[in-house]
C-alpha positions as CSV (number, residue, x, y, z in Angstrom):
1,Q,142.6,108.2,112.7
2,V,146.5,109.1,111.9
3,Q,148.6,107.3,109.2
4,L,152.0,107.5,109.5
5,V,154.5,106.2,106.9
6,E,158.6,106.0,107.0
7,S,161.2,106.0,104.6
8,G,164.9,106.2,104.1
9,G,166.3,103.0,105.7
10,G,168.7,100.8,103.6
11,L,172.2,99.3,103.9
12,V,174.8,101.3,105.0
13,Q,178.6,100.5,106.6
14,A,179.2,101.2,109.9
15,G,180.4,104.5,110.4
16,G,177.8,106.0,107.8
17,S,174.9,107.3,108.0
18,L,171.0,107.6,106.9
19,R,168.0,109.6,107.5
20,L,164.5,108.4,108.2
21,S,161.5,110.2,107.7
22,C,158.1,109.9,109.1
23,A,155.6,111.2,107.1
24,A,152.0,111.8,109.4
25,S,148.6,112.3,107.3
26,G,145.1,112.5,109.0
27,R,144.3,114.2,112.4
28,T,147.2,115.8,113.7
29,F,147.4,117.9,116.9
30,S,149.5,120.4,118.9
31,N,149.7,118.1,121.8
32,F,151.4,115.2,119.6
33,V,154.2,113.2,120.7
34,M,156.0,111.8,118.1
35,G,158.5,108.6,118.5
36,W,161.0,106.5,117.3
37,F,161.2,102.8,118.0
38,R,163.5,99.9,116.8
39,Q,163.5,96.3,116.8
40,A,166.3,94.0,116.1
41,P,165.4,90.3,115.2
42,G,165.2,88.1,118.4
43,K,164.9,91.1,120.3
44,E,162.0,93.4,121.7
45,R,161.3,96.4,120.2
46,E,163.2,99.4,121.8
47,F,162.7,103.3,122.3
48,V,165.5,105.3,120.3
49,A,164.0,109.0,120.5
50,R,161.0,111.2,120.5
51,I,160.1,114.8,120.0
52,T,157.1,116.9,120.7
53,W,155.1,118.1,117.9
54,S,155.1,122.1,119.1
55,G,157.9,122.8,121.2
56,G,160.3,120.1,119.6
57,S,161.4,119.0,122.9
58,T,163.7,116.2,122.4
59,Y,164.8,113.3,124.3
60,Y,167.2,110.0,123.4
61,A,167.9,106.3,124.6
62,D,171.6,106.4,126.0
63,S,172.4,103.9,123.4
64,V,172.0,106.9,120.2
65,R,172.4,110.0,122.4
66,G,175.2,112.1,120.6
67,R,174.6,109.9,117.3
68,F,171.3,110.3,116.3
69,T,168.8,113.5,116.1
70,V,165.3,113.5,115.9
71,S,163.8,116.8,114.1
72,R,160.4,117.7,112.7
73,D,158.8,119.9,110.1
74,N,155.4,120.9,111.1
75,A,154.6,122.5,107.6
76,K,155.4,119.1,105.9
77,R,153.8,117.2,108.8
78,T,157.1,114.9,108.8
79,M,159.8,113.5,111.6
80,Y,162.8,113.1,111.4
81,L,165.9,110.5,112.1
82,Q,169.6,111.9,111.4
83,M,171.4,108.7,112.0
84,N,175.2,109.3,112.3
85,S,178.1,107.0,113.0
86,L,176.2,104.1,112.8
87,K,177.0,100.5,114.2
88,P,176.1,96.9,113.7
89,E,173.9,97.0,116.7
90,D,171.8,99.7,115.4
91,T,170.5,97.1,112.4
92,A,166.7,97.0,113.2
93,V,163.5,97.8,111.6
94,Y,162.7,101.4,112.6
95,Y,159.2,102.4,113.6
96,C,157.6,105.9,113.8
97,A,155.0,106.4,116.2
98,V,152.1,109.0,117.6
99,G,150.9,109.5,120.8
100,T,150.0,112.5,123.5
101,T,151.8,111.5,126.2
102,I,155.3,112.4,126.7
103,A,156.7,109.0,127.3
104,T,159.5,106.6,125.8
105,T,157.0,103.3,126.6
106,E,155.2,102.0,123.9
107,R,152.0,101.8,125.3
108,F,151.8,105.7,125.1
109,Y,151.8,105.9,121.4
110,R,149.0,105.1,119.6
111,Y,149.5,105.3,115.9
112,W,152.1,103.5,114.2
113,G,153.8,103.2,110.7
114,Q,154.9,99.9,109.3
115,G,158.4,100.1,109.7
116,T,161.5,100.4,107.6
117,Q,164.8,98.2,107.8
118,V,168.0,99.9,108.8
119,T,171.0,97.3,108.0
120,V,174.8,98.3,109.2
121,S,177.5,96.0,108.0
122,S,180.8,95.7,109.5
């Protein structure tokens, strides 16, 4: 079992920044892939970014590339999402997830956090 807890969400003005954290506990493995997803009101959950636990390989959705940066601290078993130049359309509940397949699709991620709200005002 893996437990994930997100933190760092909040209310920010457009153009501002936030950093989300995702702390993992329980079983962790070097072949883990950790991802960030988000779900806006009335929309389906969508992929945001992912990082491999061992090599740190990253990949981003087109909508956030160049503005968001995903990173991890293996010693703390924590993943981060630094979000800069935030836009109102970034408003969503942000979820972290863990899987063992390098993917951008939800079904490949087995464990999920409870989510943290990010609201960007215009």
